All heavy atoms as an XYZ file, in Angstrom:
695
protein
N    -131.653    102.212     97.058
C    -131.181    103.451     97.632
C    -129.884    103.233     98.396
O    -128.969    104.059     98.291
C    -132.274    104.010     98.556
C    -131.952    105.337     99.130
S    -132.141    106.553     97.833
C    -132.033    107.999     98.749
N    -129.798    102.153     99.135
C    -128.582    101.856     99.895
C    -127.402    101.606     98.955
O    -126.282    101.952     99.289
C    -128.796    100.630    100.789
C    -129.673    100.958    101.994
O    -129.769    102.117    102.376
N    -130.311     99.958    102.573
N    -127.695    101.000     97.782
C    -126.629    100.731     96.819
C    -126.074    102.036     96.261
O    -124.880    102.159     96.041
C    -127.138     99.845     95.683
C    -127.401     98.418     96.098
C    -127.819     97.574     94.915
C    -128.108     96.149     95.350
N    -128.493     95.304     94.228
N    -126.966    103.033     96.039
C    -126.511    104.318     95.525
C    -125.634    105.024     96.548
O    -124.612    105.612     96.208
C    -127.696    105.199     95.154
C    -128.428    104.741     93.923
C    -129.552    105.684     93.590
C    -130.311    105.202     92.368
N    -131.408    106.096     92.017
N    -126.033    104.958     97.801
C    -125.250    105.591     98.867
C    -123.907    104.879     99.013
O    -122.861    105.527     99.148
C    -126.028    105.578    100.202
C    -127.260    106.466    100.089
C    -125.138    106.042    101.355
C    -128.191    106.369    101.286
N    -123.919    103.562     98.956
C    -122.686    102.784     99.075
C    -121.756    103.082     97.895
O    -120.538    103.238     98.069
C    -123.009    101.301     99.141
N    -122.315    103.177     96.691
C    -121.514    103.473     95.505
C    -120.919    104.881     95.605
O    -119.747    105.105     95.280
C    -122.349    103.330     94.250
N    -121.706    105.848     96.061
C    -121.221    107.216     96.203
C    -120.129    107.289     97.272
O    -119.111    107.976     97.098
C    -122.375    108.151     96.542
N    -120.326    106.593     98.372
C    -119.345    106.569     99.454
C    -118.037    105.918     98.971
O    -116.941    106.427     99.226
C    -119.885    105.804    100.673
O    -121.113    106.406    101.074
C    -118.908    105.818    101.823
N    -118.178    104.802     98.263
C    -117.003    104.110     97.743
C    -116.250    104.983     96.737
O    -115.021    105.059     96.747
C    -117.418    102.786     97.088
C    -116.289    101.908     96.561
C    -115.322    101.536     97.677
C    -116.851    100.662     95.911
N    -116.993    105.668     95.874
C    -116.370    106.567     94.910
C    -115.653    107.708     95.616
O    -114.529    108.076     95.245
C    -117.423    107.138     93.957
O    -118.001    106.116     93.184
N    -116.277    108.276     96.606
C    -115.664    109.365     97.360
C    -114.395    108.914     98.065
O    -113.374    109.611     98.038
N    -114.433    107.751     98.706
C    -113.248    107.232     99.388
C    -112.130    106.925     98.383
O    -110.953    107.171     98.659
C    -113.604    105.970    100.174
C    -114.420    106.192    101.446
C    -114.842    104.863    102.057
C    -113.624    106.997    102.463
N    -112.514    106.402     97.232
C    -111.511    106.111     96.197
C    -110.829    107.383     95.728
O    -109.607    107.419     95.544
C    -112.175    105.417     95.000
O    -112.708    104.185     95.394
N    -111.599    108.428     95.521
C    -111.034    109.706     95.080
C    -110.095    110.263     96.145
O    -108.993    110.731     95.835
C    -112.150    110.706     94.727
C    -112.870    110.233     93.457
C    -111.605    112.113     94.562
C    -114.134    111.009     93.137
N    -110.510    110.217     97.400
C    -109.669    110.716     98.489
C    -108.386    109.893     98.583
O    -107.283    110.444     98.713
C    -110.435    110.683     99.829
C    -109.509    110.939    101.006
C    -111.574    111.703     99.816
N    -108.513    108.585     98.480
C    -107.350    107.711     98.572
C    -106.395    107.953     97.410
O    -105.191    108.073     97.594
C    -107.791    106.245     98.603
C    -106.672    105.207     98.707
C    -105.924    105.378    100.026
C    -107.234    103.811     98.598
N    -106.941    108.034     96.210
C    -106.096    108.258     95.028
C    -105.437    109.633     95.041
O    -104.293    109.776     94.622
C    -106.902    108.065     93.746
C    -107.295    106.618     93.424
C    -108.176    106.579     92.186
C    -106.075    105.745     93.244
N    -106.142    110.631     95.536
C    -105.532    111.961     95.588
C    -104.401    111.991     96.609
O    -103.427    112.720     96.444
C    -106.573    113.028     95.899
O    -107.077    112.848     97.214
N    -104.517    111.194     97.642
C    -103.442    111.091     98.634
C    -102.236    110.346     98.089
O    -101.100    110.618     98.461
N    -102.453    109.392     97.185
C    -101.362    108.596     96.615
C    -100.739    109.248     95.385
O     -99.659    108.849     94.961
C    -101.871    107.211     96.230
S    -102.321    106.195     97.644
N    -101.421    110.210     94.813
C    -100.950    110.809     93.568
C     -99.529    111.385     93.678
O     -98.715    111.136     92.796
C    -101.930    111.869     93.090
N     -99.201    112.112     94.731
C     -97.824    112.630     94.816
C     -96.787    111.505     94.898
O     -95.731    111.579     94.285
C     -97.811    113.466     96.092
C     -99.230    113.824     96.328
C    -100.035    112.682     95.791
N     -97.107    110.448     95.611
C     -96.192    109.321     95.742
C     -95.991    108.621     94.396
O     -94.867    108.287     94.019
C     -96.741    108.337     96.775
C     -95.844    107.151     96.960
C     -94.717    107.103     97.718
C     -95.983    105.878     96.355
N     -94.150    105.863     97.626
C     -94.904    105.087     96.800
C     -96.908    105.313     95.486
C     -94.739    103.764     96.404
C     -96.738    103.997     95.100
C     -95.667    103.224     95.544
N     -97.070    108.409     93.677
C     -96.989    107.784     92.357
C     -96.207    108.690     91.412
O     -95.366    108.220     90.643
C     -98.402    107.481     91.804
C     -98.339    107.032     90.361
C     -99.109    106.448     92.671
N     -96.470    109.976     91.485
C     -95.749    110.934     90.646
C     -94.247    110.903     90.948
O     -93.421    110.929     90.034
C     -96.324    112.338     90.859
C     -95.895    113.301     89.781
O     -95.567    112.908     88.676
N     -95.898    114.572     90.126
N     -93.891    110.831     92.224
C     -92.477    110.745     92.609
C     -91.842    109.457     92.085
O     -90.707    109.458     91.630
C     -92.328    110.813     94.126
C     -92.635    112.184     94.685
O     -92.653    113.162     93.903
O     -92.858    112.285     95.917
N     -92.574    108.361     92.155
C     -92.063    107.081     91.660
C     -91.832    107.136     90.153
O     -90.833    106.612     89.646
C     -93.031    105.952     92.006
N     -92.724    107.788     89.436
C     -92.563    107.925     87.989
C     -91.332    108.762     87.672
O     -90.526    108.411     86.808
C     -93.833    108.534     87.357
C     -94.983    107.535     87.427
C     -93.577    108.958     85.928
C     -96.333    108.115     87.050
N     -91.151    109.868     88.388
C     -89.976    110.724     88.168
C     -88.680    109.993     88.526
O     -87.670    110.136     87.834
C     -90.080    112.022     88.971
C     -91.070    112.989     88.413
N     -90.932    113.562     87.178
C     -92.231    113.488     88.925
C     -91.952    114.361     86.940
N     -92.763    114.331     87.990
N     -88.726    109.197     89.582
C     -87.553    108.427     89.973
C     -87.175    107.430     88.879
O     -86.008    107.306     88.511
C     -87.805    107.692     91.289
C     -86.669    106.798     91.778
C     -85.424    107.631     92.068
C     -87.104    106.009     93.005
N     -88.162    106.738     88.330
C     -87.909    105.780     87.257
C     -87.332    106.485     86.027
O     -86.405    105.975     85.383
C     -89.189    105.036     86.902
N     -87.860    107.647     85.706
C     -87.344    108.414     84.572
C     -85.898    108.859     84.820
O     -85.058    108.809     83.915
C     -88.228    109.630     84.302
C     -89.592    109.289     83.743
C     -90.527    110.489     83.656
O     -90.189    111.562     84.213
O     -91.599    110.343     83.045
N     -85.594    109.287     86.047
C     -84.232    109.710     86.389
C     -83.250    108.540     86.308
O     -82.119    108.699     85.831
C     -84.187    110.324     87.787
C     -84.844    111.690     87.851
O     -85.080    112.289     86.768
O     -85.142    112.161     88.975
N     -83.682    107.383     86.781
C     -82.824    106.198     86.723
C     -82.532    105.834     85.274
O     -81.392    105.547     84.904
C     -83.468    105.008     87.471
C     -82.744    103.711     87.172
C     -83.488    105.277     88.964
N     -83.541    105.874     84.429
C     -83.365    105.558     83.008
C     -82.422    106.572     82.351
O     -81.524    106.200     81.597
C     -84.730    105.562     82.312
C     -84.682    105.371     80.818
C     -84.252    103.979     80.440
C     -84.391    103.804     78.943
N     -83.307    103.054     78.370
N     -82.614    107.846     82.658
C     -81.771    108.895     82.085
C     -80.314    108.709     82.526
O     -79.392    108.800     81.710
C     -82.284    110.270     82.511
C     -81.513    111.427     81.938
C     -82.106    112.752     82.384
C     -81.277    113.915     81.891
N     -81.778    115.191     82.367
N     -80.104    108.430     83.802
C     -78.758    108.223     84.325
C     -78.116    107.001     83.682
O     -76.937    107.025     83.318
C     -78.795    108.065     85.859
O     -79.413    109.221     86.432
C     -77.403    107.887     86.435
N     -78.879    105.955     83.517
C     -78.374    104.746     82.880
C     -77.965    105.017     81.437
O     -76.902    104.570     80.983
C     -79.443    103.652     82.929
O     -79.032    102.527     82.218
N     -78.792    105.754     80.722
C     -78.470    106.111     79.335
C     -77.206    106.967     79.258
O     -76.360    106.763     78.380
C     -79.639    106.843     78.673
C     -80.840    105.943     78.434
O     -80.685    104.702     78.491
O     -81.938    106.482     78.209
N     -77.071    107.919     80.187
C     -75.886    108.772     80.210
C     -74.634    107.951     80.500
O     -73.584    108.158     79.892
C     -76.048    109.882     81.254
C     -77.057    110.945     80.867
C     -77.315    111.938     81.983
O     -76.772    111.764     83.100
O     -78.071    112.902     81.747
N     -74.742    107.001     81.430
C     -73.602    106.149     81.771
C     -73.183    105.307     80.570
O     -71.992    105.201     80.255
C     -73.962    105.245     82.953
C     -72.866    104.285     83.324
C     -71.740    104.719     84.017
C     -72.938    102.945     82.967
C     -70.725    103.847     84.362
C     -71.927    102.070     83.298
C     -70.830    102.519     83.995
O     -69.827    101.647     84.316
N     -74.153    104.719     79.880
C     -73.847    103.923     78.690
C     -73.200    104.781     77.609
O     -72.256    104.338     76.941
C     -75.111    103.265     78.148
C     -75.626    102.125     79.010
C     -76.903    101.510     78.473
O     -77.246    101.736     77.301
O     -77.554    100.783     79.232
N     -73.670    105.994     77.438
C     -73.099    106.898     76.447
C     -71.652    107.237     76.806
O     -70.776    107.253     75.935
C     -73.941    108.176     76.333
C     -73.436    109.172     75.319
C     -73.507    108.674     73.887
O     -74.339    107.847     73.559
N     -72.621    109.168     73.059
N     -71.386    107.505     78.082
C     -70.027    107.813     78.521
C     -69.108    106.614     78.293
O     -67.970    106.779     77.842
C     -70.013    108.210     79.998
C     -70.595    109.579     80.273
C     -70.658    109.899     81.752
O     -70.149    109.097     82.577
O     -71.225    110.943     82.103
N     -69.595    105.412     78.617
C     -68.790    104.216     78.399
C     -68.481    104.033     76.920
O     -67.359    103.677     76.551
C     -69.525    102.976     78.942
C     -69.658    102.957     80.445
C     -68.306    102.890     81.127
O     -67.415    102.176     80.685
N     -68.141    103.640     82.198
N     -69.467    104.278     76.082
C     -69.277    104.158     74.637
C     -68.242    105.166     74.144
O     -67.347    104.821     73.366
C     -70.611    104.360     73.914
C     -70.507    104.342     72.428
N     -70.292    103.194     71.712
C     -70.567    105.344     71.522
C     -70.223    103.484     70.430
N     -70.395    104.779     70.288
N     -68.345    106.400     74.612
C     -67.398    107.444     74.204
C     -65.980    107.108     74.649
O     -65.016    107.319     73.905
C     -67.834    108.799     74.751
C     -69.079    109.353     74.079
C     -69.613    110.605     74.744
O     -69.020    111.053     75.760
O     -70.630    111.131     74.262
N     -65.836    106.581     75.873
C     -64.512    106.198     76.364
C     -63.926    105.068     75.512
O     -62.743    105.078     75.181
C     -64.586    105.772     77.831
C     -64.812    106.917     78.784
C     -64.979    106.451     80.216
O     -64.792    105.238     80.497
O     -65.307    107.299     81.070
N     -64.753    104.106     75.155
C     -64.291    102.977     74.336
C     -63.869    103.463     72.943
O     -62.842    103.023     72.412
C     -65.392    101.918     74.225
C     -64.985    100.713     73.427
C     -63.925     99.908     74.161
N     -63.589     98.751     73.360
C     -62.366     98.297     73.181
N     -61.360     98.869     73.792
N     -62.141     97.251     72.431
N     -64.648    104.364     72.374
C     -64.295    104.921     71.066
C     -62.964    105.657     71.160
O     -62.104    105.522     70.277
C     -65.415    105.848     70.535
C     -64.946    106.658     69.348
C     -66.647    105.036     70.167
N     -62.765    106.411     72.224
C     -61.510    107.144     72.412
C     -60.339    106.173     72.534
O     -59.282    106.385     71.925
C     -61.591    108.038     73.658
C     -60.373    108.890     73.891
C     -60.160    109.939     72.819
O     -61.141    110.401     72.206
O     -58.988    110.288     72.584
N     -60.504    105.095     73.295
C     -59.446    104.098     73.427
C     -59.125    103.460     72.075
O     -57.951    103.273     71.731
C     -59.867    103.010     74.412
C     -59.909    103.454     75.844
C     -60.471    102.384     76.760
O     -60.727    101.257     76.283
O     -60.658    102.670     77.950
N     -60.147    103.123     71.326
C     -59.928    102.514     70.017
C     -59.237    103.486     69.065
O     -58.368    103.079     68.281
C     -61.248    102.032     69.423
C     -61.881    100.830     70.113
C     -63.260    100.550     69.544
C     -60.999     99.605     69.987
N     -59.601    104.761     69.131
C     -58.945    105.764     68.299
C     -57.462    105.882     68.652
O     -56.606    105.969     67.765
C     -59.620    107.132     68.431
C     -60.920    107.215     67.658
O     -61.140    106.460     66.718
N     -61.778    108.134     68.052
N     -57.153    105.871     69.935
C     -55.758    105.947     70.359
C     -54.982    104.711     69.897
O     -53.857    104.820     69.412
C     -55.663    106.090     71.874
C     -56.114    107.437     72.377
C     -56.128    107.511     73.893
O     -55.897    106.521     74.572
N     -56.418    108.699     74.417
N     -55.595    103.534     70.052
C     -54.948    102.308     69.592
C     -54.706    102.348     68.089
O     -53.645    101.937     67.610
C     -55.791    101.078     69.944
C     -55.821    100.808     71.430
O     -54.983    101.371     72.172
O     -56.691    100.017     71.860
N     -55.667    102.846     67.357
C     -55.532    102.920     65.904
C     -54.431    103.903     65.504
O     -53.629    103.623     64.620
C     -56.864    103.323     65.267
C     -56.821    103.395     63.765
C     -56.680    102.248     63.005
C     -56.899    104.621     63.108
C     -56.628    102.309     61.618
C     -56.855    104.699     61.732
C     -56.721    103.537     60.988
O     -56.666    103.598     59.626
N     -54.367    105.043     66.192
C     -53.314    106.020     65.903
C     -51.935    105.440     66.207
O     -50.992    105.635     65.447
C     -53.549    107.302     66.700
C     -54.725    108.117     66.202
C     -55.041    109.310     67.082
O     -54.274    109.570     68.050
O     -56.053    109.983     66.824
N     -51.819    104.700     67.315
C     -50.548    104.056     67.645
C     -50.182    103.023     66.580
O     -49.020    102.901     66.186
C     -50.625    103.393     69.014
C     -50.622    104.367     70.166
C     -50.750    103.674     71.507
O     -50.412    102.471     71.603
O     -51.193    104.322     72.460
N     -51.165    102.287     66.112
C     -50.930    101.299     65.071
C     -50.438    101.964     63.789
O     -49.488    101.493     63.160
C     -52.219    100.513     64.792
C     -52.130     99.648     63.572
C     -51.427     98.468     63.593
C     -52.764    100.043     62.399
C     -51.345     97.678     62.463
C     -52.690     99.259     61.266
C     -51.973     98.065     61.299
N     -51.063    103.074     63.426
C     -50.643    103.773     62.219
C     -49.214    104.304     62.359
O     -48.429    104.246     61.411
C     -51.594    104.923     61.893
C     -52.989    104.533     61.405
C     -53.831    105.782     61.181
C     -52.903    103.716     60.127
N     -48.880    104.836     63.531
C     -47.524    105.337     63.756
C     -46.511    104.206     63.728
O     -45.438    104.326     63.155
C     -47.436    106.080     65.081
C     -47.983    107.496     65.015
C     -47.750    108.151     66.329
N     -48.654    107.489     67.280
C     -49.396    108.107     68.175
N     -49.319    109.389     68.303
N     -50.203    107.456     68.958
N     -46.836    103.091     64.341
C     -45.883    101.985     64.397
C     -45.730    101.309     63.045
O     -44.659    100.826     62.704
C     -46.302    100.961     65.443
O     -47.492    100.310     65.041
N     -46.770    101.273     62.239
C     -46.667    100.633     60.927
C     -45.937    101.529     59.936
O     -45.481    101.060     58.908
C     -48.049    100.277     60.387
O     -48.816    101.441     60.129
N     -45.768    102.797     60.241
C     -45.072    103.719     59.358
C     -43.575    103.770     59.612
O     -42.846    104.457     58.920
N     -43.075    103.047     60.610
C     -41.642    103.056     60.927
C     -40.878    102.296     59.851
O     -41.333    101.264     59.364
C     -41.395    102.397     62.285
C     -41.927    103.195     63.448
C     -41.647    102.492     64.753
C     -42.217    103.260     65.913
N     -42.066    102.531     67.166
N     -39.689    102.775     59.486
C     -38.903    102.061     58.479
C     -38.435    100.710     58.990
O     -38.095    100.560     60.151
C     -37.695    102.985     58.231
C     -37.764    104.056     59.238
C     -39.073    103.992     59.935
N     -38.474     99.708     58.123
C     -38.016     98.374     58.470
C     -39.100     97.486     59.021
O     -38.955     96.279     59.052
N     -40.188     98.045     59.459
C     -41.261     97.240     60.031
C     -41.898     96.357     58.968
O     -42.145     95.184     59.195
C     -42.335     98.137     60.676
O     -41.713     98.997     61.603
C     -43.395     97.316     61.362
N     -42.124     96.903     57.789
C     -42.760     96.133     56.727
C     -41.877     94.983     56.273
O     -42.363     93.904     55.967
C     -43.103     97.034     55.531
C     -44.209     98.018     55.868
O     -44.992     97.772     56.765
N     -44.254     99.125     55.149
N     -40.544     95.179     56.231
C     -39.642     94.107     55.831
C     -39.697     92.960     56.828
O     -39.723     91.801     56.455
C     -38.200     94.620     55.715
C     -38.042     95.613     54.562
O     -38.891     95.561     53.641
O     -37.103     96.428     54.593
N     -39.706     93.305     58.112
C     -39.777     92.265     59.131
C     -41.072     91.481     59.019
O     -41.083     90.265     59.139
C     -39.659     92.877     60.528
C     -38.301     93.490     60.813
C     -38.278     94.269     62.117
O     -39.279     94.205     62.851
O     -37.270     94.938     62.388
N     -42.173     92.194     58.776
C     -43.447     91.513     58.627
C     -43.442     90.637     57.383
O     -43.974     89.541     57.380
C     -44.596     92.524     58.561
C     -44.854     93.221     59.876
C     -45.913     94.306     59.775
O     -46.473     94.480     58.690
O     -46.148     94.975     60.791
N     -42.813     91.086     56.293
C     -42.735     90.293     55.072
C     -41.942     89.030     55.318
O     -42.315     87.954     54.870
C     -42.094     91.101     53.944
O     -42.873     92.235     53.650
N     -40.817     89.126     56.026
C     -40.014     87.951     56.330
C     -40.796     86.972     57.179
O     -40.748     85.766     56.952
C     -38.724     88.357     57.033
C     -37.743     89.065     56.125
C     -36.535     89.567     56.888
O     -36.356     89.160     58.058
O     -35.776     90.369     56.317
N     -41.530     87.473     58.131
C     -42.341     86.581     58.957
C     -43.386     85.887     58.116
O     -43.619     84.704     58.269
C     -43.026     87.364     60.078
C     -42.077     87.801     61.169
C     -42.796     88.602     62.242
O     -43.904     89.091     62.009
N     -42.168     88.754     63.388
N     -43.990     86.605     57.197
C     -45.009     86.003     56.341
C     -44.398     84.899     55.491
O     -44.981     83.839     55.317
C     -45.660     87.056     55.442
O     -46.331     88.013     56.232
N     -43.194     85.133     54.962
C     -42.543     84.125     54.142
C     -42.240     82.888     54.975
O     -42.496     81.761     54.552
C     -41.255     84.684     53.497
C     -41.628     85.756     52.470
C     -40.438     83.581     52.846
C     -40.451     86.555     51.945
N     -41.730     83.076     56.169
C     -41.427     81.939     57.033
C     -42.694     81.179     57.347
O     -42.718     79.950     57.277
C     -40.726     82.405     58.322
C     -40.607     81.273     59.308
C     -39.378     83.021     58.000
N     -43.754     81.883     57.636
C     -45.026     81.225     57.940
C     -45.512     80.468     56.726
O     -45.955     79.322     56.828
C     -46.067     82.257     58.420
C     -45.670     82.792     59.796
C     -47.445     81.628     58.489
C     -46.491     83.968     60.262
N     -45.384     81.065     55.563
C     -45.821     80.397     54.339
C     -44.988     79.144     54.092
O     -45.512     78.092     53.764
C     -45.715     81.339     53.132
C     -46.730     82.475     53.158
S     -48.421     81.899     53.036
C     -48.431     81.322     51.343
N     -43.673     79.197     54.288
C     -42.822     78.039     54.069
C     -43.163     76.947     55.071
O     -43.236     75.776     54.721
C     -41.353     78.429     54.175
C     -40.848     79.222     53.000
C     -39.386     79.576     53.182
C     -38.892     80.445     52.033
N     -37.498     80.863     52.218
N     -43.355     77.321     56.340
C     -43.732     76.341     57.359
C     -45.072     75.713     57.030
O     -45.258     74.520     57.190
C     -43.787     76.993     58.740
C     -42.391     77.326     59.275
O     -41.428     76.809     58.712
O     -42.320     78.129     60.230
N     -45.977     76.527     56.560
C     -47.306     76.041     56.225
C     -47.245     75.051     55.071
O     -47.857     74.012     55.083
C     -48.247     77.213     55.903
C     -49.636     76.792     55.529
N     -50.471     76.230     56.462
C     -50.301     76.813     54.365
C     -51.609     75.921     55.863
N     -51.538     76.279     54.584
N     -46.461     75.388     54.041
C     -46.348     74.508     52.876
C     -45.647     73.211     53.270
O     -46.050     72.121     52.889
C     -45.579     75.208     51.724
C     -46.435     76.368     51.189
C     -45.255     74.233     50.601
C     -45.699     77.272     50.216
N     -44.639     73.312     54.086
C     -43.915     72.119     54.516
C     -44.738     71.234     55.440
O     -44.527     70.031     55.521
N     -45.702     71.812     56.142
C     -46.517     71.037     57.068
C     -47.552     70.195     56.362
O     -48.038     69.210     56.893
C     -47.198     71.968     58.077
N     -47.912     70.555     55.113
C     -48.918     69.773     54.374
C     -48.297     68.522     53.940
O     -48.344     67.519     53.745
C     -49.428     70.554     53.142
C     -50.326     71.703     53.576
O     -50.814     71.655     54.719
O     -50.540     72.618     52.763
């Protein structure tokens, strides 16, 4: 009989204790979810900024490679490099 009373008392105290902690646990769960969401948003923004930078760099590259005379200069450099390379062997 004493064990039944002790078990009932322990169960009752556990329920009271857990109901008191439930809002705190719920807040902690929401905080963790908010932190994860913010982290994901930050990573997405960083990714978008990097993509934008790469797009700008690529557009500049396309504009600069389309200038007259640029290809000839690059060809001459390639020939010099090739001659130096062959002579170095």
